C-alpha positions in Angstrom: -3.0 82.4 83.3 -6.4 84.1 83.8 -8.3 86.2 81.3 -11.6 88.0 82.1 -13.9 90.6 80.8 -16.6 92.4 82.9 -19.3 94.7 81.6 -19.8 97.2 84.5 -22.9 99.2 83.5 -24.3 101.8 85.9 -27.2 104.1 85.3 -27.2 107.9 85.8 -29.2 108.5 89.0 -32.5 110.3 89.0 -35.1 111.3 91.6 -38.3 109.3 92.1 -40.2 112.7 92.2 -37.8 114.4 89.6 -36.7 116.9 92.2 -33.3 117.4 90.6 -31.5 120.2 88.8 -28.1 120.5 87.1 -26.1 123.2 85.4 -27.4 124.5 82.1 -24.3 124.5 79.8 -26.1 126.7 77.2 -26.7 129.6 79.6 -23.7 132.0 79.5 -25.0 133.8 82.6 -25.4 130.6 84.6 -28.6 128.6 85.0 -30.1 125.3 85.8 -32.0 122.6 84.0 -34.7 121.1 86.2 -36.4 117.7 85.8 -39.6 118.6 87.6 -42.4 119.4 85.1 -44.6 120.8 87.8 -42.2 123.8 88.1 -43.4 124.8 84.7 -47.0 124.4 85.6 -46.7 126.3 88.9 -44.8 129.2 87.2 -41.6 128.6 89.2 -39.5 128.6 86.1 -40.7 132.1 85.2 -39.2 133.6 82.1 -36.6 130.8 81.6 -33.6 133.1 82.1 -32.4 131.1 85.1 -34.4 127.8 85.2 -35.3 125.7 82.2 -37.2 122.5 82.0 -34.8 119.7 81.0 -37.3 117.4 79.4 -35.6 114.4 81.0 -35.0 113.0 84.5 -31.2 113.1 84.5 -28.4 114.9 82.6 -27.7 112.2 80.1 -27.9 108.5 79.3 -25.4 106.3 80.9 -22.4 105.1 78.7 -22.5 101.5 77.7 -18.8 101.5 76.9 -17.8 100.1 80.3 -15.8 97.0 79.5 -13.3 96.0 82.2 -10.7 93.5 81.0 -8.7 91.5 83.5 -5.4 89.6 83.0 -3.2 87.7 85.4 -0.4 85.2 85.2 1.9 83.2 87.4 4.6 80.8 86.5 7.8 79.1 87.9 10.7 79.8 85.5 13.2 77.3 87.1 13.1 73.6 87.7 13.7 73.9 91.4 10.2 75.4 91.9 11.6 78.0 94.3 10.9 81.1 92.2 7.5 82.4 91.1 6.9 85.3 88.7 3.5 87.0 88.9 1.8 89.9 87.2 -1.6 91.3 86.2 -3.6 94.1 84.7 -7.2 95.2 85.3 -9.7 98.0 84.7 -12.0 98.8 87.6 -15.0 101.1 87.4 -16.5 103.1 90.2 -19.7 105.0 90.7 -20.9 108.5 91.8 -20.9 109.6 95.4 -24.3 109.9 97.1 -23.6 113.5 98.1 -23.6 114.6 94.4 -27.0 112.9 93.9 -28.8 114.4 96.9 -27.1 117.8 96.4 -28.9 118.1 93.1 -32.1 118.5 95.0 -30.9 121.3 97.3 -32.4 123.9 95.0 -35.4 126.3 95.1 -38.2 125.6 95.7 -37.4 122.3 97.6 -35.1 124.1 100.0 -34.5 127.7 101.1 -31.1 128.8 102.1 -30.7 131.7 104.4 -29.5 132.9 107.8 -32.3 132.5 110.4 -30.9 133.3 113.8 -32.2 134.9 117.0 -31.0 135.2 120.5 -32.1 136.1 124.0 -32.1 139.8 124.6 -32.7 140.8 121.0 -34.8 143.9 120.5 -37.4 142.2 118.3 -39.8 139.6 119.8 -38.6 136.0 119.6 -40.3 134.0 116.8 -41.4 130.4 116.8 -40.1 128.2 114.1 -43.3 128.5 112.0 -42.7 132.3 111.9 -38.9 132.2 111.6 -38.6 130.2 108.5 -40.0 131.2 105.1 -43.4 129.9 103.9 -43.5 127.4 101.1 -47.3 127.9 100.6 -47.1 130.7 98.0 -43.9 130.4 96.0 -43.0 132.9 93.3 -40.8 132.5 90.2 -37.2 131.5 90.8 -34.5 134.2 90.8 -30.7 133.9 91.1 -31.1 135.1 94.7 -33.1 132.0 95.4 -30.1 129.8 94.7 -27.2 132.0 95.9 -25.3 129.0 97.3 -25.4 125.8 95.3 -23.3 123.1 96.9 -22.2 119.8 95.4 -24.7 119.5 92.5 -24.6 116.6 90.1 -22.5 117.0 87.0 -24.2 118.1 83.7 -21.6 115.8 82.0 -21.5 112.6 84.0 -18.6 110.2 83.4 -17.7 106.7 84.6 -14.6 106.9 86.8 -12.2 104.1 86.5 -8.8 102.9 87.6 -6.3 100.9 85.6 -4.1 98.8 87.8 -1.0 96.7 87.0 1.6 94.7 88.9 4.7 92.6 88.4 6.5 90.6 91.1 9.1 87.9 91.7 9.0 85.7 94.8 11.8 83.4 95.9 11.9 80.7 98.6 15.0 81.1 100.8 15.0 77.7 102.5 11.9 75.9 103.7 10.5 78.6 105.9 11.5 81.9 104.4 10.4 83.8 101.3 11.6 87.0 99.7 9.7 89.0 97.1 10.1 92.1 95.0 7.1 93.8 93.5 6.2 96.8 91.3 2.6 98.1 91.5 1.1 101.0 89.6 -2.3 102.4 88.8 -3.8 105.3 86.9 -7.2 106.9 87.7 -9.3 108.5 85.0 -12.5 110.6 85.2 -12.1 110.9 88.9 -14.6 113.1 90.8 -13.6 116.6 91.7 -15.7 119.4 93.2 -15.0 122.8 91.6 -16.4 126.2 92.4 -17.1 127.3 88.9 -18.5 130.6 90.1 -15.1 131.7 91.5 -14.1 135.1 90.1 -11.5 135.2 87.4 -8.1 136.6 88.3 -7.7 140.4 87.9 -6.0 141.4 84.7 -3.7 143.8 86.6 -3.6 142.7 90.3 -0.7 145.1 91.1 -3.1 148.1 91.1 -5.9 146.4 92.9 -4.5 146.8 96.5 -4.1 150.5 96.1 -7.2 151.1 93.9 -9.8 148.3 94.7 -12.4 149.9 92.3 -10.1 150.2 89.3 -10.8 148.2 86.1 -11.8 144.6 86.9 -10.5 144.7 90.5 -14.0 144.3 92.1 -14.7 140.6 92.7 -18.2 140.7 91.3 -17.0 142.3 88.1 -14.9 139.2 87.4 -17.6 136.5 88.0 -17.8 134.2 85.0 -21.5 133.4 85.7 -23.3 136.5 87.1 -26.3 134.4 88.1 -24.2 132.2 90.5 -22.9 133.3 93.9 -21.3 130.0 94.8 -21.7 126.9 92.7 -19.7 123.7 93.7 -20.1 121.7 90.5 -19.2 118.0 90.2 -16.4 117.6 87.7 -15.3 114.2 86.4 -12.0 115.3 84.9 -9.7 114.3 87.7 -6.8 111.9 87.2 -4.2 110.3 89.3 -1.0 108.2 89.0 0.6 105.9 91.5 3.8 103.9 91.2 5.5 101.8 93.9 8.3 99.4 94.5 8.2 97.1 97.5 10.2 94.3 99.0 8.9 91.7 101.5 10.6 89.1 103.5 8.6 86.6 105.6 9.7 83.8 107.9 7.3 81.2 109.3 7.8 78.5 111.9 5.3 76.5 113.9 5.4 79.1 116.6 6.3 82.4 114.9 5.5 84.6 111.9 7.9 87.4 111.1 7.3 89.8 108.2 9.1 93.0 107.0 7.9 95.1 104.1 9.6 98.2 102.6 7.7 100.4 100.1 9.0 103.2 98.0 6.1 105.0 96.3 4.8 108.2 94.8 1.2 109.2 94.1 0.3 112.3 92.0 -3.2 113.8 91.4 -5.1 117.0 90.9 -7.0 116.5 94.2 -6.9 113.6 96.6 -10.6 113.6 97.5 -13.7 115.4 96.2 -13.9 117.7 99.2 -10.2 117.6 100.0 -8.3 115.6 102.7 -5.2 115.9 104.8 -3.2 119.1 104.3 -5.3 120.3 101.3 -5.6 124.1 101.0 -8.6 124.6 98.8 -10.7 122.0 100.6 -14.4 121.8 99.9 -14.6 124.6 97.4 -12.3 122.9 94.9 -9.0 124.4 93.8 -6.9 127.4 94.5 -7.9 128.7 91.0 -10.9 126.7 89.9 -10.3 127.9 86.3 -6.8 126.4 86.3 -6.9 123.0 87.8 -3.4 122.1 86.5 -2.0 124.6 89.1 -2.9 122.1 91.8 -1.3 119.0 90.3 1.2 117.5 92.7 1.8 114.8 95.2 -1.4 113.3 96.7 -2.2 114.2 100.3 -1.8 110.5 101.3 1.4 109.9 99.3 4.2 108.3 101.4 7.7 108.2 99.9 9.2 105.6 102.2 7.5 103.2 104.6 8.9 100.3 106.5 6.7 98.0 108.5 7.9 95.0 110.5 5.6 92.7 112.4 5.8 89.4 114.4 3.6 87.0 116.2 5.4 84.6 118.6 3.8 81.9 120.7 6.0 81.4 123.8 7.5 77.9 124.0 6.0 76.9 127.4 3.3 74.5 128.3 1.6 71.5 126.7 2.7 70.8 123.2 5.6 73.3 123.5 9.4 72.9 123.8 9.6 73.6 127.5 7.5 72.3 130.4 5.4 70.2 128.0 4.6 67.8 130.8 3.4 70.4 133.3 0.3 69.8 135.3 -3.0 71.1 134.1 -3.0 73.8 136.7 0.6 74.8 135.9 -0.2 74.8 132.2 -3.0 77.3 132.7 -0.4 79.6 134.1 2.6 79.2 131.9 1.0 78.0 128.6 -0.9 79.8 125.9 1.1 83.0 125.9 1.6 85.0 122.7 3.7 88.2 122.0 2.9 90.4 119.1 4.5 93.5 117.7 4.2 96.0 114.8 6.9 98.5 114.1 6.3 101.3 111.6 8.7 103.9 110.2 7.5 106.3 107.4 8.2 109.7 106.0 5.6 112.3 106.6 2.6 113.1 104.5 2.9 116.0 101.9 2.0 119.5 103.0 1.4 122.8 101.3 2.6 126.2 102.5 -0.3 128.5 102.7 -0.9 132.3 102.7 -3.8 134.7 103.0 -6.0 136.0 100.2 -5.3 139.7 101.0 -8.4 141.7 100.5 -10.3 138.7 99.2 -9.5 139.7 95.7 -8.9 136.1 94.5 -12.3 134.9 95.7 -10.8 131.8 97.3 -12.7 131.9 100.7 -9.6 133.3 102.2 -7.1 130.6 101.2 -3.9 131.0 99.2 -0.5 129.5 98.8 2.7 131.2 99.7 5.2 132.7 97.3 8.4 130.7 96.9 11.4 133.0 97.2 14.2 130.6 98.2 15.2 127.0 98.5 12.3 125.2 100.1 14.4 122.1 100.4 17.5 123.7 102.0 19.3 121.3 104.3 18.4 122.3 107.8 18.0 120.2 111.0 14.2 120.1 111.7 13.3 121.3 115.1 9.9 122.0 116.7 10.8 125.7 116.6 11.6 125.6 112.8 10.7 122.4 110.9 11.6 123.7 107.4 13.3 126.7 105.8 10.8 129.4 106.5 12.9 132.0 104.8 12.0 130.4 101.5 8.4 131.6 101.6 6.6 134.9 101.8 3.0 136.2 101.7 1.8 137.0 98.1 0.7 140.5 97.4 -3.0 141.4 97.1 -4.6 140.0 94.0 -1.9 137.4 93.4 -2.0 133.7 93.9 1.1 132.2 95.5 3.6 130.6 93.1 4.6 127.7 95.4 3.3 124.3 94.4 1.0 121.9 96.1 2.4 119.3 98.5 6.0 120.5 98.1 7.2 119.7 101.6 6.7 116.8 104.1 5.2 116.9 107.5 6.9 115.0 110.3 7.1 111.3 109.8 6.1 108.3 111.9 8.2 106.2 114.4 5.8 103.9 116.1 5.9 100.6 118.0 2.8 98.7 118.9 3.0 95.7 121.1 0.7 93.1 122.6 0.7 90.3 125.1 -2.1 87.7 124.8 -3.0 84.7 127.0 -5.2 82.0 125.5 -7.2 79.7 127.8 -8.5 76.6 125.9 -12.0 75.6 127.2 -12.7 72.9 124.6 -11.7 72.0 121.1 -14.0 74.7 119.7 -14.0 77.3 122.4 -11.3 79.5 124.0 -11.0 82.5 126.1 -8.4 85.2 125.5 -6.9 87.9 127.7 -5.3 90.8 125.7 -3.0 93.5 126.8 -2.1 95.9 124.0 0.1 99.0 124.0 0.0 101.5 121.1 3.0 103.7 120.7 4.5 101.5 123.4 7.7 103.5 123.9 5.7 106.8 124.1 7.7 108.2 121.3 6.6 111.8 120.4 4.8 111.8 117.1 4.9 115.4 115.9 1.9 116.8 114.1 1.9 119.1 111.0 3.7 122.4 111.7 2.1 125.8 111.2 2.0 126.2 107.4 0.5 129.7 107.1 3.2 132.2 106.2 1.1 135.0 107.7 1.1 133.3 111.1 3.7 134.5 113.7 4.3 130.8 114.5 5.0 129.9 110.9 7.2 126.7 110.7 6.7 125.8 114.4 5.4 122.4 115.5 2.8 123.1 118.2 1.0 119.8 118.5 1.6 116.1 118.6 -0.4 113.0 117.8 -1.7 110.9 120.6 0.8 109.5 123.2 1.0 105.9 124.4 -2.4 104.2 124.8 -2.7 101.0 126.8 -5.7 98.8 126.7 -6.9 95.5 128.3 -9.5 93.3 126.7 -11.2 89.9 127.1 -12.2 87.9 124.1 -14.3 84.8 123.8 -13.8 82.7 120.7 -16.0 79.7 119.5 
């Protein structure tokens, strides 16, 4: 049995020159607290309606409540010593991403955001770079227009993200060379990093009238902005959470010339967002969530969640040549030809990654940078035979009306799965006891099985539901390796 306790203290980052800013939670119109005292002296802060001096170098002091207990055990319950029971629990802390730290310095007057373009043939004379870009020599007071696009700023309420992980397993020896085991593994993530566009407009109170009368009531997007001073503000939010549970079995057989292993995993992972800026088949991506004011709407299977996965692998040294079963007395020349051969293989079968059915933000009324989810109007899981012309029940979805967010969930369907065989043939040439030379021939997706890519998920696309792409075909490679 092992018991441990770790104190995992991490400071809240700050800039060596205090060129940092973060959201001012006390400003109902939207504003920033800045760490740089010289902005006060230079008049950049102005009347204080948008910028305020923070009086400190970072948003808050780091928490000291960062204890990470660890516990593990293993014992043999029976006298034959062929069965082992293992388990454990631990808490593991993580830290902030670097993008959140340097993004806090991407504010006026340290940077200037704008579109500075020119092209051959334009009517105005072409400018050199010292003329094209704005001057920083004579800076005026900050205005909301100075920071119209604030991307990935550090959180005004930093947290320590952590994961609790636990496991329990039983392993049994089946003879002298074979073992079989069954395991349960789970974890839960808390205070995980999410990026959220807090400046996204609130949903219209009566979206049904907005398509016909865009100027009625609160239909105009700008009229629904929660922070009038912000155009786009991708804030760092440490309120994400995740849950993972898996069951796996493993059988392994070892001899003096072969290792054979097969593992089956049945698992499910759930979260609000699978990465800060989105990964895989995420819809909202870098700007956060479909509705950044209702994060729960996006809770679903993780983009990397795999329901079923079977992996089988082997390494087999062919029984020819010196020290092997056959032709062990062969001459040195013959041994260089027939000895030292090794065959490897990895076979992978898995269900596809989750995918979300998308739609358009008609008229841009939802302020989602054009993204939306489809409306669910039928049985999304209706039993059909998937084909590249129709991978799922497309009749179950439709485009939402203007001003409405789609009612289908995140990650409700699966993309095509994986059926892959990788093989290798190696030849080892022994030079001395400590040096050898290896020839390698490897084939990935050896049988050239078509691995279909994600089908068209946009309900407004004429190719909706069709598979129009595939993952890479077979790849063969030859290599030489020197080991010493």
